[in-house]
C-alpha positions as CSV (number, residue, x, y, z in Angstrom):
1,M,0.0,0.2,-0.5
2,F,1.4,3.6,-1.5
3,A,0.2,7.1,0.3
4,I,-0.1,10.2,-1.6
5,I,-0.1,13.2,0.9
6,D,0.3,16.9,0.6
7,K,3.7,17.8,0.5
8,R,3.4,20.8,3.2
9,A,2.6,18.3,6.0
10,S,5.0,18.1,8.9
11,Q,7.4,16.6,8.7
12,E,6.4,14.1,11.7
13,V,3.5,13.2,10.4
14,K,5.1,11.8,7.1
15,D,7.5,9.4,8.9
16,N,5.5,8.6,11.3
17,L,2.8,8.0,8.3
18,K,6.7,6.4,6.7
19,L,6.0,2.8,8.9
20,H,2.7,2.0,7.5
21,V,3.0,2.2,3.7
22,E,5.4,1.0,1.1
23,A,6.1,4.6,0.4
24,I,4.2,8.8,0.1
25,F,4.5,10.2,-2.3
26,E,4.4,13.9,-1.5
27,F,1.9,15.6,-3.6
28,S,2.4,19.1,-4.9
29,S,0.8,22.0,-7.6
30,E,1.7,25.1,-8.8
31,G,0.0,27.1,-10.9
32,I,-2.8,25.3,-11.5
33,V,-5.3,26.2,-7.7
34,Y,-5.0,28.6,-5.3
35,N,-1.9,28.1,-2.6
36,S,-3.9,26.6,0.7
37,I,-5.3,23.5,-2.0
38,S,-2.2,23.5,-3.8
39,G,-0.6,20.6,-2.2
40,H,-4.4,18.7,-1.7
41,P,-4.9,15.6,-3.5
42,D,-8.8,16.3,-2.4
43,V,-8.7,18.4,-4.9
44,F,-7.2,16.4,-8.6
45,M,-8.9,12.4,-7.1
46,F,-11.3,11.6,-6.8
47,Q,-11.7,7.3,-4.8
48,D,-13.9,4.9,-4.4
49,G,-12.1,1.5,-3.7
50,N,-10.1,0.5,-6.6
51,T,-11.5,3.2,-8.4
52,L,-9.2,6.4,-8.9
53,I,-10.7,9.2,-11.4
54,V,-7.0,11.4,-11.5
55,A,-7.4,14.7,-13.5
56,P,-5.7,15.4,-16.0
57,N,-3.7,18.5,-15.5
58,A,-2.9,16.6,-12.4
59,P,1.1,17.5,-12.3
60,A,3.5,14.8,-14.3
61,D,4.8,13.7,-11.1
62,L,1.8,12.4,-9.7
63,I,0.2,10.2,-12.7
64,A,4.4,8.8,-13.0
65,F,4.2,7.6,-9.8
66,L,0.8,5.7,-9.6
67,R,2.6,4.3,-12.9
68,D,5.5,3.3,-11.6
69,H,3.5,1.3,-8.9
70,H,1.4,-0.5,-11.0
71,I,-2.0,2.0,-10.0
72,V,-4.9,2.0,-11.2
73,F,-6.0,5.0,-12.4
74,E,-8.2,6.6,-15.2
75,F,-8.2,9.7,-16.6
76,G,-11.3,12.5,-15.7
77,K,-12.9,14.9,-18.0
78,E,-12.0,18.2,-17.4
79,N,-8.7,19.7,-15.5
80,V,-8.9,20.7,-13.0
81,G,-8.0,25.0,-12.1
82,E,-8.1,28.2,-9.5
83,N,-11.9,29.3,-9.8
84,L,-14.0,27.2,-7.3
85,L,-16.4,25.6,-9.1
86,E,-12.7,24.2,-11.6
87,S,-10.9,23.3,-7.5
88,S,-13.9,21.6,-6.2
89,R,-14.5,18.8,-9.6
90,Y,-13.4,15.6,-8.6
91,N,-14.0,16.8,-4.8
92,C,-16.6,14.2,-4.0
93,L,-17.3,11.6,-1.3
94,A,-18.8,8.1,-2.0
95,T,-19.9,5.0,0.4
96,D,-21.8,1.7,-1.2
97,S,-24.6,3.6,-1.7
98,H,-25.0,6.6,-1.7
99,Y,-22.6,10.0,-3.6
100,F,-22.4,13.6,-2.2
101,L,-21.7,16.1,-4.8
102,R,-23.2,19.3,-4.8
103,K,-25.2,19.9,-8.3
104,G,-23.7,21.5,-10.9
105,Y,-19.9,20.4,-9.7
106,T,-19.4,17.2,-10.1
107,D,-16.8,15.5,-13.0
108,V,-18.9,14.1,-15.9
109,S,-16.1,10.6,-14.9
110,V,-17.3,10.6,-10.6
111,L,-20.7,11.1,-12.4
112,E,-20.4,8.7,-15.0
113,H,-18.7,5.4,-12.3
114,C,-21.6,6.8,-9.3
115,K,-24.8,6.5,-11.4
116,N,-26.5,3.8,-10.2
117,K,-25.4,4.7,-6.2
118,D,-28.3,7.7,-4.5
119,P,-27.3,11.2,-4.7
120,V,-27.1,13.0,-1.8
121,F,-26.0,16.4,-3.0
122,L,-24.9,19.0,-0.5
123,P,-24.7,23.1,-0.2
124,Q,-20.3,22.5,0.3
125,S,-18.4,22.5,-3.1
126,Y,-15.6,21.0,-1.4
127,V,-17.3,17.9,0.0
128,R,-14.2,15.9,0.1
129,C,-12.8,17.9,2.5
130,S,-16.2,18.7,5.3
131,L,-17.2,15.2,4.8
132,F,-15.4,11.7,5.9
133,N,-17.2,8.6,6.2
134,L,-16.9,6.1,9.2
135,T,-18.8,3.1,7.3
136,E,-21.5,2.8,4.9
137,D,-24.2,4.0,7.2
138,H,-21.7,6.4,9.3
139,F,-20.3,9.7,8.6
140,I,-18.0,12.6,10.1
141,T,-18.5,16.9,9.1
142,S,-17.0,20.0,10.3
143,D,-19.7,21.8,7.9
144,K,-23.0,22.8,9.2
145,G,-24.4,23.0,5.5
146,I,-23.5,19.3,5.2
147,L,-24.6,18.3,8.7
148,K,-28.6,19.5,7.8
149,S,-28.2,17.8,4.8
150,L,-27.2,14.5,6.0
151,N,-30.0,14.4,9.2
152,S,-32.5,15.2,6.7
153,A,-31.6,12.0,4.9
154,A,-31.9,10.4,8.1
155,L,-28.0,9.2,8.0
156,E,-26.1,9.3,11.5
157,N,-23.1,11.8,12.2
158,F,-21.0,13.1,13.6
159,Y,-20.3,17.3,13.5
160,F,-16.0,17.5,14.6
161,E,-16.4,21.6,15.3
162,P,-13.4,23.3,12.9
163,S,-11.3,26.2,14.6
164,K,-9.1,24.0,15.8
165,I,-8.1,22.3,12.1
166,C,-5.4,24.2,10.5
167,I,-5.6,25.3,7.2
168,K,-2.9,26.7,4.7
169,E,-3.9,30.5,4.6
170,H,-6.6,30.7,5.9
171,A,-8.5,30.9,9.9
172,Y,-9.1,26.9,10.2
173,G,-9.8,23.7,7.4
174,F,-11.8,21.4,7.2
175,F,-12.1,17.6,9.0
176,G,-12.2,15.8,5.9
177,G,-8.4,16.9,4.4
178,T,-6.9,16.1,7.6
179,V,-7.8,12.4,7.6
180,G,-7.6,8.7,5.7
181,K,-8.6,5.4,6.3
182,M,-7.3,1.6,4.9
183,N,-8.5,-1.4,6.0
184,D,-9.8,-0.7,9.3
185,T,-8.3,2.6,11.3
186,L,-7.5,6.3,10.5
187,F,-5.1,8.3,10.2
188,F,-5.1,11.4,11.3
189,M,-2.4,14.7,10.0
190,G,-2.3,16.2,13.8
191,D,-3.3,14.5,17.4
192,I,-7.3,14.7,18.0
193,F,-7.1,14.6,21.2
194,K,-5.2,18.3,21.1
195,H,-9.0,19.1,20.4
196,S,-11.9,19.9,22.6
197,E,-13.8,17.3,20.5
198,G,-11.5,14.5,20.0
199,I,-12.0,12.1,23.0
200,A,-16.0,11.6,22.2
201,L,-14.6,11.6,18.8
202,S,-12.6,8.7,19.2
203,K,-15.2,6.6,21.6
204,Y,-17.7,7.7,17.9
205,I,-14.8,5.7,16.1
206,T,-14.0,3.0,18.3
207,E,-17.8,2.9,18.0
208,N,-17.9,1.9,14.9
209,N,-15.5,-1.4,15.3
210,L,-12.4,0.8,14.3
211,K,-9.1,2.0,15.1
212,Y,-7.1,5.8,14.5
213,V,-3.1,6.4,14.4
214,C,-1.9,9.8,15.1
215,L,0.4,10.7,12.9
216,G,1.5,14.1,15.0
217,N,1.2,15.7,18.1
218,D,0.7,19.2,16.5
219,Y,-3.2,20.8,15.8
220,L,-5.4,18.7,13.0
221,Y,-3.8,19.9,10.0
222,D,-6.1,20.3,6.4
223,G,-3.7,19.0,3.6
224,G,-6.6,17.7,1.7
225,G,-6.5,14.0,3.1
226,I,-4.4,11.4,3.0
227,F,-5.1,8.9,0.1
228,F,-4.2,5.4,0.3
229,V,-3.6,3.7,-3.0
């Protein structure tokens, strides 16, 4: 298993992550999207199980990494760009039965892949940044608009207050951007117990028969998630 992570994540986080995978790819893009999300893999990739859809203009070194390690992927239809629409085309989330998106903001290749799932339309464009699924029907979000939509859809959820989540150039980041999941374990870029809701979050995770690893000792960092491939 390999991991893709924001190059700007702390060295502590990256060194600890290396203990759990064969290798990591430190993701970075320049001149494609605005700086705060330029290292975020969830802006350039959509993942659902073994399906990996990558933006056609994703950095060449990412494509080389995927090919060198024989990781199966396909290209999406539209490029990622700087504005809100262009930078959120692949930032979606899917489970076995549902997919979560903002209507009108999703690349057609993702829509085609998810055509047999039930859509849940959300008010937030950066869905994968803001929403994370523990299981098929248990979710964590740091966005109150998404929280309302999950409640309306009768989907079990946990709200994680985002004010202490770090991100480049913004006051705070999003929960989904701090974490990745490999098998039955969640990996966090930082320490969940630095947050007032850390104990409640750890309980919610373990109640769903999952484990977690805090890769660092600082506040959670929103780096566009950790992608395990």
